[in-house]
C-alpha positions as CSV (number, residue, x, y, z in Angstrom):
1,M,111.9,206.2,160.5
2,H,114.8,208.5,160.3
3,G,115.0,209.6,156.6
4,D,118.9,208.7,156.2
5,L,118.4,205.4,158.0
6,E,115.6,204.5,155.6
7,A,117.7,205.5,152.6
8,W,120.5,203.2,153.9
9,L,118.3,200.4,154.6
10,D,116.8,200.7,151.2
11,A,120.3,200.7,149.6
12,A,121.2,197.5,151.4
13,A,117.9,195.7,150.5
14,G,117.4,192.9,147.9
15,T,119.9,190.4,146.6
16,D,123.3,191.2,145.4
17,D,122.4,189.3,142.2
18,A,119.7,191.9,141.5
19,F,122.0,194.9,142.5
20,V,124.6,193.8,140.2
21,E,122.1,193.5,137.2
22,D,120.7,196.9,137.9
23,A,124.0,198.8,138.7
24,W,125.3,197.7,135.0
25,R,121.9,198.9,133.4
26,R,121.9,201.9,135.2
27,V,125.5,203.0,135.0
28,L,126.8,201.4,132.1
29,R,123.5,201.1,130.1
30,R,123.9,197.5,129.1
31,P,123.4,194.0,130.8
32,V,126.2,192.9,132.8
33,D,128.3,190.2,131.2
34,E,128.8,186.7,133.1
35,D,132.5,187.1,134.1
36,A,132.0,190.7,135.5
37,K,128.9,189.6,137.4
38,R,130.6,186.6,139.0
39,Q,133.6,188.6,139.9
40,A,131.3,191.3,141.4
41,L,129.4,188.8,143.3
42,E,132.2,187.0,144.9
43,R,133.8,190.1,146.2
44,L,130.5,191.3,147.5
45,A,130.2,188.1,149.1
46,D,133.4,188.0,150.9
47,G,133.3,191.5,151.9
48,S,136.2,192.8,149.8
49,L,133.7,195.0,147.9
50,S,130.6,196.8,149.0
51,R,127.8,198.2,146.9
52,S,129.0,201.8,147.2
53,V,132.3,200.9,146.0
54,L,131.2,198.9,143.1
55,L,129.2,202.1,142.0
56,Q,132.5,204.2,142.4
57,E,134.3,201.7,140.4
58,L,131.6,201.6,137.6
59,V,131.5,205.5,137.5
60,S,135.2,205.7,137.4
61,S,135.5,203.7,134.3
62,D,136.4,204.6,130.7
63,E,133.3,202.9,129.6
64,F,131.1,205.1,131.8
65,A,132.9,208.3,130.5
66,Q,131.6,207.2,127.0
67,V,128.3,206.7,128.3
68,A,128.0,210.1,130.2
69,L,129.4,211.9,126.9
70,L,126.6,210.4,124.9
71,D,124.0,210.7,127.5
72,G,125.0,214.4,127.9
73,A,124.9,214.8,124.0
74,V,121.2,213.5,123.8
75,A,120.3,215.7,126.7
76,F,121.9,218.7,125.1
77,A,120.0,218.2,121.8
78,A,116.7,217.7,123.7
79,G,117.3,220.9,125.7
80,L,117.9,223.0,122.7
81,R,114.6,221.6,121.1
82,G,112.7,222.7,124.3
83,R,113.7,226.2,124.0
84,P,111.3,228.7,122.2
85,R,112.2,228.8,118.8
86,D,112.7,231.8,116.7
87,T,111.8,232.7,113.1
88,R,114.9,230.9,111.7
89,G,113.6,227.5,112.4
90,P,115.0,224.8,114.8
91,A,117.9,225.1,117.0
92,R,121.3,224.7,114.9
93,P,124.2,224.1,117.3
94,R,127.6,224.6,115.7
95,E,131.4,224.6,116.8
96,L,130.6,221.8,119.1
97,A,133.5,219.8,120.8
98,A,134.2,216.6,122.1
99,P,137.3,214.6,123.7
100,A,140.0,212.8,121.6
101,S,138.9,209.6,123.1
102,S,135.2,209.8,121.3
103,D,134.4,208.9,118.0
104,E,132.1,210.9,115.6
105,R,128.7,210.0,117.5
106,A,129.7,212.6,120.2
107,I,129.3,215.1,117.4
108,E,126.5,213.7,115.1
109,I,124.1,213.0,117.9
110,P,123.6,216.5,119.1
111,W,124.1,218.1,115.8
112,C,121.4,215.9,114.1
113,L,118.8,215.5,116.9
114,A,118.7,219.2,118.1
115,R,117.7,220.0,114.4
116,Y,114.4,218.2,114.8
117,D,111.5,220.7,114.3
118,G,108.4,218.7,115.2
119,E,108.1,216.9,111.8
120,K,105.1,214.3,111.8
121,R,106.6,211.7,109.5
122,V,110.3,210.7,110.3
123,L,112.4,208.1,108.5
124,D,115.9,207.1,109.9
125,A,117.9,205.3,107.0
126,G,120.4,203.1,108.7
127,Y,119.0,202.7,112.1
128,A,119.6,199.0,112.9
129,F,123.5,199.1,114.0
130,A,123.2,202.6,115.4
131,E,124.4,203.8,118.8
132,P,121.8,202.9,121.4
133,A,122.2,206.3,122.7
134,Y,121.0,207.9,119.4
135,L,118.2,205.5,119.1
136,A,117.0,206.4,122.5
137,G,117.2,210.0,121.5
138,L,115.5,209.2,118.3
139,A,112.5,207.5,120.0
140,A,112.4,210.6,122.4
141,L,111.7,213.0,119.6
142,G,108.0,212.2,119.9
143,A,107.2,212.2,116.0
144,R,103.8,211.1,115.2
145,E,105.2,208.2,112.8
146,L,108.9,207.1,113.3
147,V,110.2,204.7,110.7
148,G,113.6,202.9,110.5
149,V,115.0,201.4,107.2
150,D,117.7,199.0,107.1
151,L,119.1,195.7,105.8
152,A,118.6,194.3,109.2
153,E,116.0,194.6,111.8
154,T,116.1,195.7,115.5
155,E,113.5,196.6,118.1
156,V,113.2,200.4,119.1
157,P,110.1,201.4,121.0
158,G,107.9,203.8,119.0
159,L,109.7,202.9,115.8
160,R,108.4,200.9,112.9
161,P,111.0,198.6,111.2
162,V,111.3,198.3,107.7
163,V,113.8,195.8,106.1
164,A,114.8,197.3,102.6
165,D,117.6,198.4,100.9
166,V,117.8,202.5,101.0
167,R,118.5,202.4,97.0
168,S,114.8,200.9,96.7
169,L,112.5,202.2,99.4
170,P,109.2,200.6,99.5
171,F,107.5,204.0,100.3
172,E,105.5,206.4,98.4
173,D,106.8,209.6,96.8
174,A,106.9,212.4,99.3
175,A,106.2,210.1,102.3
176,F,108.3,211.9,104.9
177,D,108.8,215.3,106.2
178,L,112.4,214.5,107.7
179,V,114.8,211.9,106.9
180,L,117.9,211.3,109.0
181,C,121.0,209.2,107.4
182,V,123.7,209.1,110.0
183,S,127.0,207.5,109.1
184,T,125.3,205.4,106.6
185,L,125.6,206.6,103.2
186,E,129.2,205.8,103.0
187,H,128.4,201.9,103.3
188,V,125.7,201.8,100.6
189,G,126.8,199.7,97.7
190,R,130.0,198.5,99.7
191,D,130.6,195.2,101.2
192,T,128.3,194.3,104.0
193,K,129.7,191.2,105.4
194,V,130.8,193.1,108.6
195,Y,127.3,193.6,109.3
196,A,126.1,190.0,108.5
197,V,123.7,191.3,105.9
198,E,123.9,191.0,101.9
199,A,123.3,193.7,99.4
200,A,124.4,194.5,95.7
201,R,127.6,196.1,95.3
202,A,127.7,199.2,93.3
203,D,130.2,202.2,93.1
204,D,127.4,204.7,93.1
205,G,125.5,203.2,95.8
206,D,125.6,206.5,97.7
207,E,124.1,208.4,94.8
208,A,121.4,205.9,94.3
209,A,120.5,206.1,98.0
210,L,120.4,210.0,97.9
211,R,118.1,209.8,94.7
212,E,115.6,207.6,96.7
213,L,115.9,209.8,99.8
214,H,115.0,212.7,97.8
215,R,112.1,210.9,96.1
216,V,110.5,210.1,99.6
217,L,110.9,213.5,100.9
218,T,108.2,216.0,100.7
219,P,108.9,219.2,98.5
220,R,109.6,221.1,101.8
221,G,111.3,218.1,103.6
222,R,114.8,217.9,105.1
223,L,117.6,215.4,105.0
224,L,120.1,215.3,108.0
225,V,123.0,213.5,106.8
226,T,126.6,212.8,108.3
227,V,129.5,211.1,106.5
228,P,133.2,210.7,107.0
229,T,135.3,213.0,105.0
230,G,139.0,213.7,104.1
231,A,141.2,211.8,101.6
232,E,139.4,209.6,98.9
233,D,139.5,206.2,100.4
234,D,137.2,203.1,99.3
235,Q,138.0,200.7,102.2
236,G,135.7,198.1,100.9
237,W,133.2,198.1,103.6
238,Q,132.9,201.9,103.4
239,V,134.0,205.0,101.2
240,Q,135.4,208.1,102.4
241,R,135.2,211.1,99.9
242,P,136.6,214.7,100.3
243,P,134.3,217.4,101.3
244,G,133.7,218.8,97.8
245,E,133.0,215.5,96.3
246,W,130.4,214.7,98.9
247,I,128.6,218.2,98.2
248,A,129.0,217.5,94.5
249,R,127.0,214.4,94.9
250,F,124.3,215.8,97.2
251,E,123.7,218.4,94.3
252,R,123.7,215.9,91.5
253,S,120.8,214.0,93.5
254,G,118.7,217.0,93.4
255,F,119.5,218.5,96.7
256,L,120.2,222.1,97.8
257,V,123.0,222.4,100.7
258,Y,120.9,224.5,103.0
259,E,123.5,224.1,105.9
260,D,126.7,222.1,106.4
261,E,129.8,221.8,108.8
262,L,133.1,220.1,109.0
263,Y,134.7,218.5,112.1
264,L,138.2,217.4,112.6
265,H,139.4,214.8,114.9
266,D,142.9,215.3,116.4
267,V,144.7,214.3,119.5
268,E,143.1,217.5,121.3
269,G,139.7,216.4,120.3
270,W,136.8,217.0,117.9
271,R,136.6,220.7,116.5
272,T,135.3,222.5,113.6
273,A,137.6,222.8,110.6
274,T,137.9,224.0,107.1
275,P,138.3,222.1,103.9
276,A,142.0,222.8,103.9
277,Q,142.3,221.4,107.5
278,V,140.7,218.1,106.5
279,E,142.4,217.6,103.3
280,G,144.4,214.4,103.4
281,V,142.8,213.0,106.6
282,R,142.6,209.3,106.9
283,Y,139.8,207.3,108.4
284,G,140.8,206.0,111.9
285,A,143.4,208.7,112.5
286,P,143.9,209.2,115.3
287,G,141.2,206.9,116.0
288,P,138.6,205.7,117.0
289,G,136.4,206.2,114.1
290,A,136.5,208.9,111.5
291,G,139.3,211.6,111.2
292,A,136.9,214.1,110.0
293,I,133.2,214.4,109.2
294,L,130.8,216.3,107.2
295,L,127.3,217.2,108.6
296,A,124.7,218.7,106.3
297,E,121.1,219.6,106.2
298,L,119.8,218.9,102.6
299,R,116.6,220.1,101.1
300,P,114.8,219.3,97.6
301,R,116.0,221.7,95.2
302,T,113.1,224.0,94.2
303,I,113.0,227.6,92.8
304,L,111.0,228.7,96.0
305,E,114.0,227.2,98.1
306,R,116.5,228.9,96.0
307,I,115.0,232.2,96.3
308,R,114.5,231.8,100.1
309,L,118.4,230.7,100.5
310,V,119.5,234.0,98.5
311,V,117.3,236.1,100.8
312,R,118.5,234.4,104.0
313,D,122.3,234.3,102.9
314,A,121.9,238.1,102.5
315,R,120.2,238.7,106.0
316,H,121.8,236.0,108.1
317,R,125.1,235.0,106.7
318,D,126.1,233.8,110.1
319,T,123.7,231.0,110.5
320,P,122.8,228.8,108.8
321,R,125.7,228.5,106.4
322,R,125.5,227.1,102.9
323,S,128.3,224.8,101.4
324,T,131.1,225.6,103.9
325,A,132.6,222.5,102.7
326,T,133.3,223.9,99.3
327,R,135.0,227.3,100.4
328,E,137.6,228.6,102.8
């Protein structure tokens, strides 16, 4: 059979019901809702819609634009991890960019996932309500042991779920080589009703969580953390702090800020920023999500690490950088 004809016949095979289900999962990466499915099937049945046009409509939607953005972010991080590494460790993408229509995940996902360096024991704190694209990228890291801890539980292939408060982790000291905490720290100790879970309220929840994450890290481990930043703002369900205040909390909890970077979200999109540029930025302006974020790699503060950092700064002041959130 002619190859092109075979392809046309294959595209027309099967039921419309199965085609619609498959199209939503492959294009929009989610199950089709009942109303959308009913409308699509009606149009396919009366000939006002073809399967090709249905796909065209899906890939032209704003929802698919966000899917493509996050899928690209995960692929970008995976591509960097697959490149030959140099003596400075994992890939460290900086000065990323994303469109104004996206939230902070478009920056956080590639920034964090690219920095995975083959660690065997990995913990993700706050995974249960994470962006599916991030969870898929997390599962694809290939860590020998991948654990997720949260007040709720969700199924992620290859991840062992643990229901616990990050302020009181059920793990031994030095249990993990790498911890990721993406847009989670700001919620610890705050009102969790929006997530339909319960936890004790405490103004110092973020520092308590940092101390626990420090405890479960090996002396040479790393914590990759992202938080909203800008003007001081306790919104009840989360808290936003100025960059310098976040840095101070990291350091009070026993961490050395090995690398950090600020990003600002404005009408032109996401871009790197200075502390002065994020000063006074409010959460949700211009929206969606944070108006500015701080991303940091933290390491347990040891004498040896301090010496290494001083030597590294003297030789490689371009990358990685230390405490950019506290200086112009």
